[in-house]
C-alpha angles and dihedrals in degrees: 000000000000090000091051091050091050091052091050091052092049093048092049091047092052091052092049092045092055090056094047094048088057091061094052094205126132120236120250114245127220120248105275117248125217131222089248089055090051091051091053093049101045120085123263091193128043112187106300092345122101127201117246111225117221127234094248102037123026089205097058135040092220139348122250116243115279090235089064091055090049092049100044102031093203131169085254147314122235119196117189132166116208121202137188119166109310095345126090134171129195109216125191123185123187125184131191144141092222123093088210090067093068113079131171104272091218089071092059093044091048090055088056092053098263126127125203104233097178134013120194132175108232137175122242112211114225134174097222106027106040120232108338120207117233141159119252113203126194108206134195129193111245112246093359138109092221114132120258116272135207129236125180123195140169143158137230131207131173087272095055141267128332130182103222145054092237092056096048090050089050093049093051092044092048093051091051093049101041101033098030092230135096119238134198125260127201131204122204125191126184123189121178110223100190123090119274098001117191124231091231093055092046092052091047093053092046090052092051090049093052091050092049092046092052091053094046094049102035089247100314094112 
């Protein structure tokens, strides 16, 4: 089924591309954002959870590896850990107008020794954005007895939220072809850090984060 969907997207894109090539015009690009802009427009509090500032940058808990910046070439990457009592969530947000920025998260996890055992499309409940589609991944550490861990990720384009890398690339490509302008895409990743996290709690936190991010950024995030 996934292979059939991919073929449909490719076929549609080729048809659209033929029409665009005939016009010969270049797409307009959005005004680039910066990592500092992202830091200012992402929430520092999410419900009862507070962001933990890092020792080197009071706007992030830690900095992503330089190799990731070199590979993805995004506007910026914001990494914040939110804590409340015994619960903690690691949140990473990446923004870019380039389709090449958005890679399958399983590749990065695999390079760190993690395998995706199960992938499920889920719905994140929010107060301001309806039920948002996302991918819930159950991960296991290769060659280890560590317990399985959860990861939740999703993407946003100007048209709304999608749960997969293929779909965000398609949304950005479609906007460029049909509207003759590039648009921004955003990647969100949530990882619970506390022992035995529940799926329901992880979805709840993600929903609260998306609501808070919308308010802090006037709908951009």
